[in-house]
C-alpha positions as CSV (number, residue, x, y, z in Angstrom):
1,X,132.8,131.9,41.1
2,X,129.9,134.1,42.4
3,X,130.2,136.4,44.7
4,X,127.7,136.9,47.7
5,X,126.1,139.2,46.6
6,X,124.8,137.4,43.3
7,X,123.2,135.1,45.3
8,X,119.6,135.5,45.8
9,X,118.5,136.4,49.1
10,X,117.1,133.1,50.0
11,X,119.9,131.6,49.0
12,X,122.2,133.8,51.3
13,X,120.0,132.5,54.0
14,X,121.0,129.1,53.0
15,X,124.4,129.7,53.4
16,X,124.1,131.1,56.8
17,X,121.6,128.0,58.2
18,X,124.3,125.2,56.6
19,X,127.1,127.7,59.0
20,X,128.7,128.4,55.5
21,X,128.2,132.2,55.8
22,X,127.6,134.3,58.8
23,X,125.2,136.7,59.0
24,X,128.3,139.0,60.2
25,X,130.5,138.2,56.9
26,X,127.3,138.9,54.7
27,X,126.6,142.7,56.5
28,X,130.6,143.1,56.4
29,X,130.2,142.4,52.6
30,X,127.5,144.4,51.9
31,X,128.2,147.5,53.8
32,X,131.7,147.9,52.3
33,X,129.5,147.9,48.9
34,X,127.1,150.7,50.2
35,X,130.3,152.8,51.1
36,X,132.0,151.9,47.6
37,X,129.1,151.7,45.0
38,X,126.5,153.7,46.4
39,X,126.2,156.5,43.4
40,X,122.5,155.8,43.5
41,X,120.9,157.7,45.9
42,X,119.7,154.8,47.6
43,X,120.6,155.6,51.2
44,X,120.0,158.4,53.4
45,X,121.1,157.0,56.7
46,X,123.6,154.2,56.8
47,X,123.6,152.6,60.3
48,X,126.7,150.6,59.6
49,X,127.6,150.3,63.5
50,X,124.6,148.9,64.6
51,X,124.2,146.6,61.6
52,X,127.6,144.7,62.4
53,X,126.9,144.9,66.4
54,X,123.6,142.8,65.7
55,X,125.1,140.4,63.2
56,X,128.0,139.5,65.5
57,X,125.9,139.1,68.7
58,X,123.2,137.3,67.2
59,X,122.7,133.4,67.4
60,X,120.3,131.8,65.0
61,X,117.5,130.2,66.4
62,X,116.1,126.7,66.0
63,X,113.2,128.1,64.3
64,X,114.4,131.1,62.5
65,X,112.9,131.3,58.8
66,X,114.8,131.3,55.1
67,X,115.8,135.0,55.9
68,X,117.3,135.2,59.2
69,X,120.1,137.1,59.1
70,X,120.1,138.7,56.1
71,X,120.8,142.3,55.0
72,X,118.2,144.7,54.1
73,X,116.6,148.0,54.3
74,X,113.8,150.2,55.6
75,X,112.4,152.8,53.9
76,X,112.9,156.4,55.8
77,X,109.1,156.8,55.7
78,X,108.8,154.1,58.3
79,X,109.7,154.8,62.3
80,X,112.6,153.3,63.7
81,X,113.5,153.4,67.4
82,X,116.6,155.5,67.7
83,X,117.5,155.9,64.4
84,X,116.9,159.4,61.9
85,X,114.1,158.8,60.2
86,X,113.3,161.9,58.0
87,X,109.9,160.5,56.3
88,X,111.5,162.5,53.2
89,X,112.0,165.8,54.6
90,X,113.8,168.7,55.5
91,X,111.3,169.5,57.9
92,X,112.4,166.1,60.0
93,X,116.0,166.2,59.0
94,X,116.8,165.6,62.9
95,X,114.1,163.6,64.1
96,X,114.8,160.2,66.0
97,X,111.9,158.1,67.1
98,X,111.8,156.5,70.0
99,X,109.8,153.4,68.9
100,X,109.7,151.4,65.6
101,X,106.8,151.1,63.8
102,X,105.0,147.5,63.0
103,X,107.2,146.5,59.7
104,X,110.6,147.7,61.4
105,X,109.5,144.9,64.6
106,X,108.4,142.4,62.0
107,X,111.9,142.5,59.7
108,X,114.0,142.8,63.6
109,X,111.6,139.3,64.4
110,X,112.4,137.8,61.6
111,X,116.2,137.8,62.1
112,X,116.9,140.4,59.2
113,X,120.0,143.0,59.4
114,X,119.0,146.8,58.5
115,X,122.0,148.5,56.8
116,X,120.1,151.7,57.3
117,X,117.3,154.1,55.8
118,X,116.2,154.0,51.8
119,X,115.8,157.4,50.2
120,X,111.9,158.3,49.6
121,X,110.8,161.9,48.5
122,X,108.6,163.9,50.8
123,X,106.2,162.2,52.7
124,X,106.1,159.6,50.1
125,X,104.0,161.3,47.9
126,X,105.8,161.6,44.4
127,X,106.6,159.1,41.8
128,X,110.4,160.1,41.7
129,X,112.5,160.0,44.8
130,X,114.5,163.8,44.7
131,X,114.5,164.3,48.4
132,X,115.4,167.8,49.3
133,X,119.4,168.8,49.6
134,X,120.5,165.1,48.7
135,X,121.0,163.3,45.6
136,X,118.6,161.8,43.7
137,X,117.4,158.1,43.4
138,X,118.5,156.5,40.3
139,X,118.5,153.5,38.5
140,X,121.3,151.6,38.0
141,X,120.6,150.8,34.3
142,X,121.2,154.3,33.3
143,X,122.2,156.3,36.3
144,X,120.8,159.8,34.8
145,X,117.5,158.5,35.2
146,X,114.9,158.2,38.0
147,X,114.6,155.2,40.5
148,X,111.1,156.4,40.3
149,X,109.1,156.5,43.8
150,X,108.2,156.5,46.1
151,X,110.4,153.5,47.5
152,X,112.9,154.7,45.0
153,X,115.4,154.1,47.5
154,X,114.7,150.8,48.1
155,X,114.8,149.8,44.3
156,X,117.8,151.3,43.6
157,X,119.8,149.7,46.7
158,X,118.5,146.4,45.5
159,X,119.0,146.6,42.0
160,X,122.5,147.8,42.4
161,X,123.5,145.1,44.3
162,X,124.0,147.0,47.9
163,X,121.0,144.9,49.5
164,X,119.4,141.6,48.3
165,X,116.0,142.9,48.9
166,X,114.3,145.4,50.7
167,X,110.8,146.4,52.0
168,X,108.8,149.4,50.6
169,X,105.3,151.3,50.8
170,X,103.1,151.6,47.9
171,X,100.0,153.9,48.2
172,X,99.6,154.7,44.3
173,X,102.4,152.6,43.0
174,X,105.0,153.2,45.1
175,X,106.7,149.9,45.1
176,X,105.8,148.9,41.6
177,X,107.0,152.2,40.2
178,X,110.8,151.7,41.4
179,X,110.6,148.1,40.5
180,X,109.8,148.8,37.0
181,X,112.6,151.4,36.7
182,X,115.1,149.2,38.3
183,X,114.4,145.7,36.7
184,X,113.2,144.2,39.8
185,X,110.1,142.5,41.3
186,X,107.8,144.9,43.4
187,X,104.9,143.5,45.0
188,X,101.7,145.2,46.5
189,X,99.9,143.0,48.5
190,X,96.2,143.0,49.1
191,X,94.8,145.6,51.5
192,X,94.6,144.2,55.2
193,X,97.4,141.8,54.4
194,X,100.4,143.8,56.4
195,X,99.2,145.5,59.2
196,X,99.7,149.9,59.7
197,X,100.2,149.3,63.4
198,X,100.5,151.4,65.5
199,X,100.0,154.6,63.9
200,X,97.2,153.3,61.2
201,X,97.7,156.8,59.8
202,X,95.8,155.8,56.1
203,X,91.8,156.0,57.1
204,X,91.5,155.5,53.3
205,X,92.8,152.6,52.9
206,X,95.0,152.9,50.0
207,X,98.6,152.4,51.3
208,X,100.4,149.2,52.3
209,X,104.1,148.3,52.8
210,X,105.6,145.0,50.0
211,X,109.1,144.0,49.1
212,X,111.0,144.8,46.5
213,X,113.4,142.0,45.5
214,X,115.2,140.3,42.5
215,X,112.8,137.4,42.4
216,X,109.4,136.7,43.1
217,X,110.4,133.8,45.6
218,X,112.8,136.4,47.7
219,X,109.8,138.7,47.2
220,X,107.4,136.2,48.5
221,X,109.9,135.0,51.5
222,X,109.9,139.0,52.5
223,X,106.0,139.1,52.1
224,X,106.0,135.9,55.1
225,X,107.9,138.1,57.1
226,X,105.9,141.3,56.7
227,X,102.3,140.0,56.9
228,X,101.9,140.0,60.7
229,X,98.5,140.6,61.7
230,X,98.0,142.6,65.0
231,X,94.7,142.8,67.0
232,X,93.2,146.0,66.1
233,X,93.6,146.3,62.4
234,X,90.9,148.1,60.8
235,X,91.4,145.9,57.4
236,X,92.6,142.4,57.1
237,X,93.2,139.7,54.9
238,X,92.7,135.9,55.5
239,X,95.9,134.2,56.5
240,X,98.0,132.2,54.2
241,X,98.1,128.9,55.7
242,X,101.3,127.6,54.2
243,X,103.0,130.7,53.7
244,X,103.7,133.0,50.2
245,X,107.2,131.4,49.8
246,X,105.3,127.7,49.5
247,X,102.9,129.2,46.8
248,X,105.5,130.1,44.5
249,X,106.3,126.2,44.0
250,X,102.4,125.5,43.6
251,X,101.5,125.5,39.9
252,X,98.6,128.2,39.0
253,X,96.9,126.3,36.8
254,X,95.1,127.3,33.7
255,X,93.8,131.0,34.2
256,X,91.9,133.2,32.7
257,X,93.7,136.7,32.6
258,X,92.1,140.1,31.4
259,X,94.3,142.3,29.9
260,X,94.2,146.4,28.7
261,X,96.7,148.6,27.8
262,X,94.7,151.9,27.7
263,X,95.8,154.6,30.7
264,X,93.6,154.4,33.3
265,X,93.7,157.8,34.9
266,X,94.7,160.0,32.3
267,X,95.2,160.3,28.5
268,X,98.8,159.5,28.5
269,X,100.6,158.2,25.2
270,X,102.3,154.7,25.8
271,X,105.5,154.3,24.1
272,X,106.6,151.7,22.1
273,X,108.4,149.7,24.3
274,X,105.6,149.5,27.1
275,X,103.2,148.0,24.4
276,X,105.9,145.8,23.1
277,X,106.7,144.2,26.7
278,X,102.9,144.4,27.0
279,X,102.3,142.0,24.0
280,X,105.5,140.0,24.9
281,X,103.8,139.3,28.1
282,X,100.6,138.3,26.8
283,X,102.3,135.7,24.3
284,X,104.4,134.5,27.3
285,X,100.8,134.2,29.0
286,X,99.4,132.3,26.6
287,X,102.2,130.1,25.9
288,X,102.2,128.8,29.4
289,X,98.5,127.5,28.6
290,X,96.2,130.5,30.1
291,X,93.6,132.2,28.4
292,X,94.1,136.0,27.9
293,X,91.2,138.4,27.3
294,X,91.1,141.9,26.2
295,X,88.8,143.7,28.4
296,X,87.7,147.8,28.6
297,X,89.3,149.7,31.5
298,X,87.3,148.2,34.4
299,X,87.5,151.8,36.2
300,X,85.4,154.8,35.1
301,X,87.9,157.9,34.4
302,X,85.7,159.5,37.0
303,X,86.8,157.9,39.7
304,X,90.2,159.9,39.3
305,X,89.1,163.2,41.1
306,X,87.9,161.4,44.0
307,X,91.3,159.2,44.6
308,X,92.8,162.9,44.4
309,X,91.3,164.2,47.0
310,X,91.6,161.1,49.1
311,X,95.1,161.5,48.1
312,X,95.1,165.3,48.7
313,X,93.9,164.8,52.4
314,X,96.3,161.9,53.4
315,X,99.5,164.4,52.4
316,X,97.1,167.0,54.7
317,X,97.8,164.4,57.5
318,X,101.4,164.4,57.3
319,X,102.1,166.6,60.6
320,X,104.9,169.4,60.2
321,X,106.8,170.3,63.2
322,X,105.8,173.7,64.6
323,X,107.7,176.7,62.8
324,X,109.2,174.3,60.1
325,X,106.6,174.5,57.7
326,X,108.2,176.6,55.7
327,X,110.9,173.8,54.9
328,X,108.5,171.5,52.7
329,X,108.2,171.2,49.1
330,X,106.2,173.3,47.1
331,X,104.3,169.8,45.9
332,X,103.8,169.0,49.1
333,X,101.9,172.7,50.3
334,X,100.2,172.4,47.3
335,X,98.6,169.0,48.1
336,X,98.4,169.9,51.5
337,X,96.4,173.2,50.9
338,X,94.0,170.9,48.7
339,X,93.6,168.2,51.2
340,X,92.8,170.9,53.9
341,X,90.4,172.8,52.1
342,X,88.2,169.2,51.9
343,X,85.7,169.1,55.0
344,X,84.6,166.3,56.8
345,X,81.5,165.3,55.1
346,X,83.7,165.9,51.8
347,X,86.0,163.4,52.5
348,X,83.5,160.7,53.8
349,X,81.4,161.1,50.8
350,X,84.8,160.7,48.6
351,X,85.6,157.7,50.7
352,X,82.3,156.1,49.6
353,X,82.4,157.1,46.1
354,X,86.0,155.6,46.1
355,X,84.5,152.2,47.8
356,X,81.4,152.2,45.1
357,X,84.4,152.6,42.2
358,X,86.3,149.9,43.6
359,X,83.1,147.4,44.2
360,X,82.3,148.4,40.5
361,X,85.8,147.6,38.7
362,X,86.4,144.2,40.5
363,X,82.5,143.3,40.3
364,X,83.6,143.7,36.0
365,X,86.7,141.6,36.6
366,X,85.2,138.8,39.0
367,X,85.1,136.3,35.7
368,X,89.0,136.8,35.7
369,X,91.8,135.2,37.9
370,X,94.4,138.3,36.7
371,X,94.6,141.3,34.9
372,X,97.7,142.4,32.9
373,X,98.8,145.6,32.1
374,X,101.8,148.1,31.7
375,X,103.4,149.0,34.6
376,X,104.3,152.7,33.6
377,X,103.4,154.4,30.3
378,X,106.9,155.0,29.3
379,X,110.9,153.4,30.4
380,X,112.2,155.5,33.2
381,X,112.5,159.4,32.5
382,X,115.6,161.4,33.1
383,X,115.9,163.2,36.6
384,X,113.8,166.3,37.1
385,X,111.6,165.4,33.9
386,X,108.6,165.2,35.9
387,X,109.3,167.2,39.0
388,X,108.1,171.1,38.7
389,X,108.2,172.9,41.9
390,X,107.6,176.6,40.4
391,X,104.3,174.6,39.1
392,X,103.0,171.7,41.7
393,X,99.9,171.5,39.3
394,X,101.9,170.1,36.3
395,X,104.1,168.4,38.4
396,X,100.9,166.3,39.8
397,X,99.9,166.3,36.2
398,X,102.9,164.8,34.8
399,X,103.2,161.9,37.5
400,X,99.6,160.7,36.5
401,X,101.3,160.6,33.0
402,X,103.8,158.5,33.6
403,X,101.9,156.3,36.0
404,X,98.4,156.0,34.6
405,X,98.0,152.5,35.7
406,X,99.3,151.4,39.0
407,X,97.0,153.1,41.3
408,X,94.3,151.9,40.1
409,X,94.8,148.6,42.4
410,X,95.0,150.7,45.4
411,X,92.0,151.7,44.9
412,X,90.1,147.9,44.6
413,X,92.8,146.9,47.5
414,X,93.5,143.9,44.8
415,X,97.6,142.7,44.7
416,X,99.4,143.2,42.2
417,X,103.2,142.7,41.2
418,X,105.3,144.2,38.6
419,X,107.9,141.9,36.6
420,X,111.1,142.9,35.1
421,X,109.6,141.2,31.6
422,X,111.4,143.5,29.1
423,X,114.5,145.7,28.4
424,X,114.7,148.3,25.7
425,X,117.4,148.4,23.1
426,X,119.4,151.0,24.9
427,X,119.2,148.8,27.8
428,X,116.6,150.7,30.4
429,X,114.1,148.0,32.1
430,X,110.4,148.2,31.8
431,X,107.9,146.2,33.8
432,X,104.5,144.6,33.1
433,X,102.2,144.5,35.9
434,X,99.6,141.6,37.1
435,X,97.2,142.3,39.4
436,X,95.0,139.2,41.1
437,X,92.2,139.0,42.8
438,X,91.5,140.0,45.9
439,X,93.2,138.7,48.9
440,X,94.7,136.0,46.5
441,X,98.2,137.0,46.9
442,X,98.8,133.5,47.2
443,X,97.6,132.8,43.8
444,X,99.2,135.6,42.2
445,X,102.7,135.1,43.4
446,X,102.0,131.4,41.9
447,X,101.7,133.1,38.4
448,X,104.7,135.0,38.7
449,X,106.7,132.6,40.0
450,X,105.9,130.5,36.6
451,X,106.4,133.9,34.6
452,X,109.4,134.1,36.1
453,X,110.7,130.2,35.4
454,X,109.6,130.8,32.0
455,X,111.9,133.8,31.5
456,X,113.8,134.4,34.1
457,X,115.5,137.9,34.9
458,X,117.9,136.9,37.7
459,X,121.1,136.9,36.0
460,X,120.4,140.3,34.8
461,X,123.3,142.9,36.2
462,X,123.0,146.9,35.7
463,X,126.2,148.6,34.7
464,X,128.7,148.8,37.8
465,X,127.4,145.4,39.6
């Protein structure tokens, strides 16, 4: 007989709707698992008492959505009223916000119950999750290897069955990287799909929140929750009238799918297993009736310094409490110094150049419905393999070599999803990535759901499940 955590998030929500299980029972079930099984560095803060109080007191409304009452978690980058929020930094180890951001309020309004805050690296910058003074977030498939970043805690939590799904955020791959490392679905929505209210802290437009889940349908249901448009949003994607979950039940039709495996941002070697996953996915798409076409890399390598300028400025925009500057990590200090050296006119020119690089790539890809690439250049690496506190510049280059594909779609703002279609002979997960047309999140989800139906992965379980 299946345990509650064996079920998808939507199946759990359906049990609640039918009265066969209560939200309180689900919350207790998952909190027990968190207490016993979080040896993967998933949670920074567990809010057990608050979660139980909410679940026990809540009454399911008649118009509740399909995820009402389902347990989840919030990335430690998202301000949460009354809950310690560290932004992955020792400089904020005692910070408790008075108000929640739009992502948190959307989750709460939809009736999801947060069990706490999931681990993230300092200010969400690196592609590994090794918070200062805390256990690293590791993939449950091999606890000596990284869960990725910056939504590594969320990825570890979902993969280990500590929550059925979770919110992450992605400014250069931070949802899709943990999804690949942890054997999950990670969906980066189109630019403007999810509101950045109230801080709107990314003036460049690289970052967005998004779902991490074990199935495409669960990810789509969470995207329906998160895709709230608010007055004043500087970017906005057209709303999906039928919702994103409904898109998973639509046939995508015969699509033209571009593909390339050459790294975008650096000359990184690509692991043979990564290329095997890419070729296998290409064959699967062709077997489903799609036309798969080899194309050159659509984004020029000259875009990389421009992206790095914007990334450094975004890091410099992360305020550090006065007197606590010495607590930030060497990588943060190095990037912030680079960012502060950029003048206002230089930043304006960099944003303009990045828009032109994006426009060129989107124009090149306009004839295609989707784009297939690897998600990462290698399987998940050992903990500490990328981090280099003694040489932050080397750390940054190590990150680029591990993640040479993901940031391209943050530059263009196109939706992109990592799907867990491959495992190495020694049992490590490897994602492949599909990007969609701008604002065509629903079409990309329809394709992803078709792929999952053809080659399901939900029943795969990591050690310790």
